[in-house]
C-alpha positions in Angstrom: 14.6 -49.6 8.0 11.0 -49.0 9.1 8.7 -47.2 6.7 8.5 -44.2 9.0 12.2 -43.5 9.0 12.5 -42.0 5.5 12.1 -38.2 5.1 13.6 -37.5 1.7 11.1 -39.1 -0.8 13.1 -42.3 -1.1 11.2 -45.6 -1.7 11.1 -46.3 2.0 9.5 -42.9 2.8 6.0 -43.0 4.3 3.0 -42.3 2.2 -0.4 -40.8 3.0 -1.9 -44.3 3.2 0.5 -45.2 6.0 -0.5 -42.0 7.9 -4.2 -43.0 7.4 -3.6 -46.5 8.6 -1.8 -45.4 11.8 -4.3 -42.6 12.6 -7.3 -44.9 11.9 -8.8 -42.7 9.3 -9.4 -42.7 5.5 -6.7 -41.4 3.1 -9.2 -38.7 2.1 -9.3 -37.5 5.7 -5.5 -37.2 5.7 -5.7 -35.2 2.5 -8.3 -32.9 4.1 -6.1 -32.3 7.1 -3.0 -31.4 5.1 -5.0 -29.2 2.8 -6.5 -27.4 5.9 -10.0 -28.1 4.7 -13.0 -27.6 7.0 -15.2 -30.4 8.5 -12.4 -32.2 10.2 -12.8 -32.5 14.0 -9.9 -31.2 16.2 -9.4 -34.8 17.6 -9.1 -36.3 14.1 -6.8 -33.5 13.0 -4.6 -34.1 16.0 -4.4 -37.9 15.4 -3.4 -37.4 11.7 -0.7 -34.8 12.5 0.7 -37.0 15.3 0.8 -40.0 13.0 2.5 -37.9 10.3 5.1 -36.7 12.8 5.7 -40.3 14.1 6.2 -41.6 10.6 8.2 -38.7 9.3 5.6 -38.1 6.5 5.9 -35.0 4.3 3.6 -34.0 1.5 4.8 -34.5 -2.0 4.3 -31.0 -3.2 5.5 -31.8 -6.7 2.9 -34.5 -7.1 0.2 -32.2 -5.7 1.2 -29.5 -8.2 0.8 -31.9 -11.1 -2.6 -33.0 -9.7 -3.9 -29.5 -9.0 -2.2 -27.5 -11.6 -0.7 -25.3 -8.9 2.9 -25.0 -7.6 2.0 -23.9 -4.1 4.2 -20.9 -4.5 3.7 -17.2 -4.3 6.0 -14.6 -5.9 6.8 -11.2 -4.4 8.0 -8.1 -6.2 9.7 -5.7 -3.8 12.1 -2.8 -4.0 15.7 -3.8 -3.3 16.2 -1.5 -0.2 17.2 -1.7 3.4 14.8 1.1 4.4 12.7 0.2 7.4 9.2 0.3 5.9 9.7 -1.9 2.7 12.0 -4.3 4.5 9.6 -4.7 7.4 6.6 -5.3 5.1 8.6 -7.9 3.2 9.4 -9.7 6.5 5.8 -9.7 7.4 4.9 -11.2 4.0 7.5 -13.9 4.5 6.2 -14.9 7.9 2.6 -15.1 6.7 3.5 -17.0 3.5 5.4 -19.6 5.5 2.4 -20.1 7.7 0.1 -20.7 4.7 2.2 -23.6 3.5 3.2 -21.9 0.3 6.7 -21.4 -0.9 8.0 -17.9 -1.4 9.9 -16.5 -4.4 11.2 -13.0 -4.2 12.3 -10.7 -7.0 13.9 -7.4 -6.1 13.7 -4.3 -8.3 15.9 -1.3 -8.1 15.3 2.4 -8.7 16.1 3.2 -12.3 15.9 -0.4 -13.4 14.5 -0.3 -17.0 12.8 -3.7 -16.6 11.2 -2.7 -13.3 8.0 -4.4 -12.2 7.3 -5.7 -15.7 10.5 -7.7 -15.8 10.0 -8.9 -12.2 6.5 -10.1 -12.8 7.5 -11.8 -16.0 10.2 -13.7 -14.2 7.8 -14.9 -11.6 5.3 -16.0 -14.2 8.0 -18.0 -15.9 8.6 -19.8 -12.6 4.9 -20.8 -12.5 3.8 -19.1 -9.3 0.2 -19.3 -8.2 -0.1 -15.7 -7.2 1.9 -12.5 -7.0 2.4 -9.8 -4.3 3.6 -6.5 -5.5 5.1 -4.3 -2.8 6.4 -1.7 -5.1 6.5 1.8 -3.6 8.1 3.6 -6.6 6.3 5.3 -9.4 8.2 4.1 -12.5 9.2 6.7 -15.0 7.2 6.4 -18.2 4.7 4.0 -16.6 1.3 4.2 -18.2 -0.3 2.1 -15.5 -0.3 -1.2 -17.5 2.3 -3.9 -17.7 3.2 -5.3 -21.1 2.8 -8.9 -19.8 -0.4 -11.0 -19.5 -1.0 -11.8 -15.8 -3.2 -14.8 -15.5 -2.8 -15.4 -11.7 -4.3 -13.4 -8.8 -2.2 -10.4 -7.8 -2.1 -8.5 -4.5 -0.8 -4.9 -4.8 0.4 -3.4 -1.5 0.8 0.4 -1.0 0.3 1.5 -4.6 -2.4 1.6 -7.3 -2.6 -1.5 -9.5 0.0 -1.1 -12.3 -1.9 -3.4 -14.7 -5.0 -5.4 -15.3 -5.2 -9.1 -14.5 -7.8 -11.8 -13.9 -7.9 -10.9 -10.2 -6.3 -7.8 -8.8 -6.5 -7.1 -5.0 -5.3 -4.0 -3.3 -4.2 -3.6 0.3 -2.0 -1.7 2.8 -4.0 1.5 2.3 -4.5 3.9 5.1 -1.2 5.8 5.1 -3.2 8.9 4.6 -5.3 8.1 7.7 -2.2 7.5 9.7 -0.8 10.9 8.6 -4.1 12.5 9.5 -3.7 11.1 13.1 -0.3 12.7 13.4 -1.4 16.1 12.2 -4.6 16.0 14.2 -2.5 15.3 17.3 -0.4 18.4 16.8 -3.4 20.6 16.0 -5.2 19.3 19.1 -2.2 20.4 21.2 -2.9 23.9 20.1 -0.5 24.5 17.2 -1.8 27.0 14.6 -0.5 24.9 11.7 1.9 22.0 11.0 4.8 22.0 8.7 5.6 18.8 6.7 8.9 17.2 5.9 7.8 14.9 3.1 9.5 11.8 1.6 10.5 11.6 -2.1 7.4 12.0 -4.2 8.2 9.1 -6.6 7.2 6.9 -3.6 3.5 6.2 -3.2 4.0 6.1 0.5 5.3 9.6 0.5 2.4 10.8 -1.6 -0.1 9.3 0.7 1.4 10.9 3.8 1.5 14.3 2.0 -2.1 14.0 1.0 -3.1 13.1 4.6 -1.3 16.1 6.0 -2.8 18.4 3.4 -6.4 17.2 3.8 -6.2 17.6 7.6 -5.0 21.2 7.5 -7.7 21.9 4.9 -10.4 20.3 7.1 -9.4 22.5 10.0 -9.1 25.7 7.9 -5.4 26.1 8.6 -2.8 27.6 6.4 -0.6 25.1 4.4 3.1 25.9 4.8 5.5 25.1 2.0 6.5 21.5 1.9 10.2 20.5 2.3 11.0 17.2 0.5 13.7 14.8 1.9 14.9 11.5 0.7 14.0 9.3 3.8 17.5 9.7 5.4 18.4 11.4 8.7 20.8 13.6 6.7 18.0 15.0 4.7 16.0 15.6 7.9 19.0 17.4 9.3 19.2 19.7 6.2 15.5 20.4 6.5 15.9 21.2 10.2 18.5 23.8 9.6 16.1 25.5 7.2 13.1 25.3 9.5 15.0 26.4 12.5 15.5 29.8 10.9 11.8 30.5 10.9 10.5 31.5 14.3 6.9 30.8 13.2 7.6 27.1 13.0 6.2 25.4 16.1 5.2 21.9 14.8 6.5 19.5 12.1 5.2 16.2 10.8 8.0 14.2 9.3 7.1 11.4 6.8 9.4 8.9 8.5 11.3 8.6 11.8 14.8 8.8 10.3 14.1 12.2 8.9 12.4 13.2 12.2 15.5 12.3 14.1 17.8 14.3 11.8 15.4 17.2 12.0 15.4 17.2 15.9 19.2 17.2 15.9 19.4 20.3 13.6 16.7 22.2 15.6 18.5 21.5 18.9 21.9 22.6 17.5 20.2 25.9 16.3 18.9 26.5 19.8 15.2 25.6 19.0 14.3 23.2 21.9 12.2 20.1 21.2 9.4 20.0 22.2 9.4 23.3 24.3 9.7 25.4 21.1 9.1 23.0 18.2 7.1 19.8 18.4 8.0 16.9 16.1 6.0 13.8 15.1 7.4 11.0 12.9 6.1 8.0 11.0 6.9 4.2 11.2 8.0 3.7 14.9 11.4 2.3 14.1 13.0 0.5 17.1 15.2 3.4 18.1 12.4 5.9 18.2 11.7 5.3 21.9 15.3 5.9 22.8 16.3 9.1 21.1 16.2 12.5 23.0 13.4 13.3 23.3 11.6 10.0 22.8 9.8 10.4 19.5 6.0 10.6 19.1 5.2 8.7 15.9 2.7 6.6 14.0 3.3 2.8 14.1 2.9 1.0 10.9 1.0 -2.4 11.3 3.2 -4.4 8.9 2.2 -7.8 10.2 -1.5 -7.0 10.1 -1.3 -5.7 6.5 0.6 -8.8 5.4 -1.7 -11.2 7.2 -4.9 -9.7 5.8 -3.5 -9.3 2.3 -2.1 -12.8 2.0 -5.4 -14.3 3.4 -7.2 -12.6 0.6 -4.7 -13.6 -2.0 -4.7 -17.3 -1.0 -8.5 -17.3 -1.0 -8.4 -16.0 -4.6 -5.9 -18.7 -5.6 -7.8 -21.5 -4.0 -11.3 -20.3 -4.8 -11.0 -18.8 -8.3 -14.8 -18.7 -8.8 -15.6 -17.2 -5.4 -16.1 -13.5 -4.6 -13.0 -11.7 -3.3 -12.7 -11.3 0.4 -13.3 -7.7 1.4 -10.5 -5.4 2.4 -10.3 -3.3 5.5 -8.3 -0.3 6.5 -5.3 -1.1 8.8 -5.5 0.1 12.4 -4.2 3.6 13.2 -1.7 3.5 16.1 -0.3 6.9 17.3 2.4 6.3 19.8 2.6 9.3 22.0 6.0 10.0 23.6 7.8 13.2 24.6 8.6 15.0 21.3 5.3 17.0 21.1 3.5 19.3 23.5 1.4 22.5 23.3 3.1 25.5 21.6 5.0 28.1 23.6 3.1 31.4 24.3 3.5 34.1 21.6 6.7 36.1 22.2 6.5 39.9 22.6 9.5 41.6 20.9 11.7 43.4 23.5 11.1 46.9 22.0 7.3 46.3 22.2 7.6 45.2 25.8 9.5 48.5 26.7 6.9 50.6 24.9 4.0 48.7 26.6 5.7 49.3 30.0 6.2 53.0 29.3 2.6 53.4 28.3 1.5 51.6 31.5 3.6 54.1 33.7 2.2 57.1 31.8 -1.3 55.8 32.3 -0.7 55.5 36.0 0.9 58.9 36.5 -1.8 60.7 34.5 -4.7 59.0 36.3 -6.9 61.5 38.3 -6.3 61.8 42.0 -8.8 60.6 44.4 -11.2 63.0 46.1 -9.3 65.0 48.7 -6.4 65.9 46.5 -4.0 63.4 48.0 -2.4 60.4 46.4 -1.6 58.8 49.7 -3.6 55.6 50.4 -4.9 55.2 53.9 
């Protein structure tokens, strides 16, 4: 068997010195290439990677962990849910972590779990992860904002305030309030006097941020703030809210905190005879895959999950590998309002039938009592 045929760490498996010899470089250069360090020319990097591929060389991560004191793994705490937002953000994190060369370890928490984030973080620390991502959108009952565990590795918190103190705490995935502002601004720009809000459950930080964005936008424009209706993210709760809103003829625009609720809302409005968007405009949040194919196609705010994951993980890995360096700065994610057909200018104000009759009668009286032209004849020549 040739030295390049082994891929499983057996005695015949290739070593970094073999890659260096085949590529015509030093063993230190091979190490620099596989650690993705700077100051390696593209040509040298190509030769090293081609030699490694030819020999079937794979880095011994266990040995590297012993040498560096790191396990090359990142832990993720996330809510155990199939909802589009949390699930999509987790998928974005998984893609980015894979590209960084780190292993990923995921611990799910559940609503009502007494251990919650504390237990999940403790479990990941026991596994020796080099950093932790907390994508935890639920405000835990009884939480005082500080975990009862010592966190000695860098932590990235997405979509929520930091629940603890640690050696390095990074925050990311902000901007939900700015995205909500874009949705409400769009409806006000169309000419709606105010915008009603179908909010998500207020234990979720995501729902709180969208509510605050809606409220701040109405205040900035000096508009009345209608009562908030709270749903539970489901289309069924949107449908129930739609039945309630359909009974109010003053409702002409609704911002829903996610697309599922917006779709249920539209169904209820349509069944009640309130046409969307001719009588009531609706804007959602998330841009779920089906949003472009409902009737009418839904105007919504697209969440940049991959961008949030990429920037957040870049900052976390930098903190892991450069513990003495300044943290990389955060930036707000892009705001992407996807305009489709579920929103348009409001209908003209309706005049009640009785008022229309009285107005017409007054008009006839005015005409009949008007003075005759000179000559005493009402005949026009």
